[in-house]
C-alpha positions, 0 to 999 in steps of 0.5 A, a space after each residue: 692299642 698294640 701288644 708286642 713281646 721280645 725282647 723284652 718280655 714278662 720273663 725277663 721282669 719282676 713284679 712287685 706287689 702293693 698290698 693295697 692294691 692286691 684287694 682289689 684283685 681278690 687276694 690272687 698271688 702277683 703271678 701272672 694269670 694263665 691262659 692267656 685269654 684270661 681277663 683279670 688284670 694285675 696291679 704292680 710295680 715293675 723291676 729290673 732282674 737282679 734288683 731289689 729297686 723297682 723301676 723309677 724308685 719309689 714313685 713309680 707308676 702303677 701299671 697294669 700287666 696282662 698276657 693278651 695273645 700267643 706268639 709262635 715261641 712266647 706269650 706276649 704282654 700289654 703293659 697299661 700305664 695306670 698314670 700316663 708315665 713313661 718307664 725310664 729305658 734300662 737297656 735293651 735287655 730290660 725295657 717294655 715295649 709298648 705303644 705309650 713309650 717314645 724311644 728315639 732311634 737312636 736309643 735303640 742302638 742304631 748308629 748316628 748316621 742312620 739315626 739322623 737319615 731317619 730323622 731328615 726322613 721325617 721319622 721321629 718315633 719307631 712304630 711297635 715291630 721297629 721298637 720290638 725288634 731293631 735291637 734284636 736284628 742288631 744283636 744278630 738274632 733271627 727274628 719273625 715279625 707279623 704287622 699289618 701294611 703300613 706298620 713299618 716292617 721295611 724299615 724294622 729290617 732295613 735299618 739293622 740290617 744296613 747298621 750291620 753292614 757298615 759302609 758299602 764294600 760291593 761285596 753281596 752281603 744282604 738279601 731280602 726276597 719278596 713275592 712280587 716284582 713292584 714289592 722289590 721295586 719299593 724295598 730296594 727304594 727304601 733300603 738305598 734312602 737308607 743307606 746312601 749315606 753309607 755308600 749301600 748299593 742295592 739292586 732289585 732284581 726280578 722277572 720281565 728286566 733284562 738277564 744281561 742288564 742285571 748280571 752287569 750290575 752284579 759283576 760291577 759289585 753290589 750290598 744288597 740284592 732285593 729280588 723275587 724268588 724266580 728269577 733270583 733263583 735263575 741267576 742262581 743256578 747260571 752261576 751270576 748271583 753268588 749268596 756264599 758271602 751272604 750275612 742276612 736274609 730276609 724274606 717280606 711278606 713270606 706267607 704270601 710267597 708261600 701261598 704261591 707257592 714258592 715255598 721249595 724255591 725259598 728253600 733253596 735260596 736259603 741253601 745257598 747262604 752260608 749255614 751261619 747266616 741272620 735270618 728274618 721272616 717278616 709278613 703280615 699273615 702267619 700260616 701253618 706253612 710259615 710257622 713250620 717254615 720258621 721253625 726249620 729255617 730260624 735259630 731261637 728268634 726274637 718274635 713280635 706279632 702286632 694286631 690291632 684290636 680294630 683290624 678294619 679301619 673304622 672310617 671304611 664302610 663295610 657291607 656285604 650283598 647276598 647273592 643267589 649264586 655264582 652267575 648273579 655276581 657280575 650283574 650284581 657288581 654291575 649294579 653296585 657300580 652305577 649305584 656307588 658314587 666312585 671315584 676309582 675302585 678295585 674289584 678282587 677276583 680270585 683267579 687270573 682268569 677271572 680279573 681279564 673276564 671282568 675286566 672285558 666285561 666291564 669294558 663292553 659296558 663302558 666302564 674304564 677297566 683294566 686287569 692286573 695279574 701275575 700272568 702279566 708281564 712286568 712293562 704291561 703290569 707298570 703300564 696298568 698301575 700307572 694307568 690306575 695311579 694317574 686316573 686314566 682307568 677308573 676299576 682295576 681288576 686284580 688279584 690278591 697278589 698282583 694289588 699285594 703293597 699298592 698304595 693309591 690314595 684315591 682308591 674309594 672303593 674296593 669290591 670283593 668279587 669274591 669272599 677271601 679264604 682267609 680272613 686276613 686276606 679280606 683285611 689286605 683287600 680292604 686296606 687298599 681303600 680308606 687311605 691317608 685319612 680319607 673315608 672308603 668304602 668296601 662291599 663283598 658279594 657272597 653266595 648261600 656257601 659262603 655265610 660261614 666263611 663270612 663269619 669267620 671274617 666277621 670274628 677276626 675283624 671284630 665287626 659286624 658287617 652290614 647286609 644289605 640287598 642289591 640295588 633293584 632294577 628300579 633303584 638303578 634306574 632311579 640313580 641314573 635319573 637323580 644322576 642325570 639331574 644333577 648333571 643337569 643342574 650343574 650345566 645350567 648353574 655353570 654354562 651360558 646356554 644361551 645358543 641353546 635357548 634361541 634353539 628352543 624358542 625357535 622350536 615353540 614358536 614350530 609348536 613344540 612342547 617345551 618339557 618334550 623338547 627338553 626330553 628329547 635333548 636329555 635322551 640325545 644326551 644319553 645317548 650320545 654319552 654312551 656312544 662315547 663311553 663305548 668309543 672310549 673303551 674300544 680305543 683301549 682293546 679293540 683291534 685296528 680296523 684293517 681289512 682282513 678276509 672274507 669269512 675272518 675275524 681279526 682279532 689282537 694279542 697281548 704278545 709280539 715281537 718283544 716277546 719273541 712271539 712267531 707265527 708258528 707258536 700263535 697257530 699251535 696255540 690256538 688250533 691245539 686250544 679250540 681244535 680248529 685246523 691250523 691250515 684255516 688260520 689267515 693272515 697274522 701280523 707280528 708287531 712290538 708288543 702286541 699280534 693281529 690275527 685272522 681267524 674263521 668267523 665261526 671259531 671267533 667265539 671260541 677263541 675269545 672264550 679262551 682268552 687268558 688260558 693261552 700261553 706261548 712261551 712263558 707269556 700268558 696270552 689275551 685275546 683282545 
């Protein structure tokens, strides 16, 4: 069930009581109850302001009205139709936003061209947030929208924005600011798809791309820019991005940008636009910082806050595993990875360094794992995402920000290595699995000092997370044995094993026990599989085995000539971080995407231990 206010809220409606129904609420007046959490139902008929007639006339259906929550600026109301009938539309001022209503996009006020485009893309009925906020944006009002991923926030601002722009002119009149490169690309693609018939030109701008390419596109003329705060601000300061004609400014996933520390960048970007602009804030969460910024930047906004009764999908199995302390989390994660039936998984960690460390640990154990975080450059992040999407990597270790907006259907498991502080972040993480109608599993490691946070999360999602003990070593071994038995049964059923039978017959003729032969064969198969896994993993991370000096260890850094890396930077960075004399560093080979460096063997462990904490220029550097 969804609830949604503005632009049609209870202040625009009048309740006309039916005396026969008032007795069922103990003689109370028809004024809506207060405070909003009241559970008593009020029954009546809605009428439009200034009208003596009920909507739908004498035969109008009964319906229940009750307040369910607070938005930023007003109380929200839930309208529940008693007989399943829908009220006719009375125009923008008096319609009621409800999950039971079905309004075609054209009825929201969109142009026929846009309505046809939406229909051709397979969408017939707007989502609640679209139904609530598209008319307000068409009318030029500022808006605030909160809804979960997948509820149509992008179309809620893109469609009215394009409608108000009309035909493309090549003058920059709209901007959309997003927290990540991936989201910027997704939003730009959506705006292009919706506005293509109107010749709307859209440009995504974000770090990791050459400035020259972006400035060249801006000089040719665009109607909409979708970008990340850092790159947009850089282009503004360079004089390449002129926002003086901007009519609409949208912040998508605004709360995430604030949590990333972009608040001053956002204020600077908005300050570069005209005061008379229309501003829209969209987010999945609404923190106190978000609300303060909204009050500062928005003028009497229409608002819509959509929260499902069930905040996590019922098809997602959720369990938590108590661990004694932080040090026990990694061993617990390893046991869970062994005992769960995983297609592909995302492990959420709190910090960027944690993602690198966990990915390295998983790789050393034979898993096809990779890290994803905001410190990686764009090409590297895109390669990692593509490998995970294509199945080349089974386990992706990422931060909240890096995985924001990640939409991959085959994710079977989500692991919370750290229980997030914000329960809404937990909802976002869990939502990465169980997509497209599939089932999913979300597992969380909880230390004793996070039990209170776990209870807060359970209250937020209105669901109890099942407690389960971490599998013991004996359970892990039993799972390994069961897996091997199943594999052997599959091999016997699917393969022609006449040659193998001939070998066994020969061994039996030599006097060997058949059971001992089978045991030796299984042991050899296990050994070879582990070796193959280690080989596959080493192909991802191990440096080439080319020669290096005696007493030196050759290490690989994930930065190279493409990042303008110079030998002096490598020497200075490694020496200052490890107290290793710069003169002790040996041969340095800088390749296009990586650098090979020889370091004394006694310092190799120190250099590896600080992987991810090095910085050369603006590039965070890992030792691989």
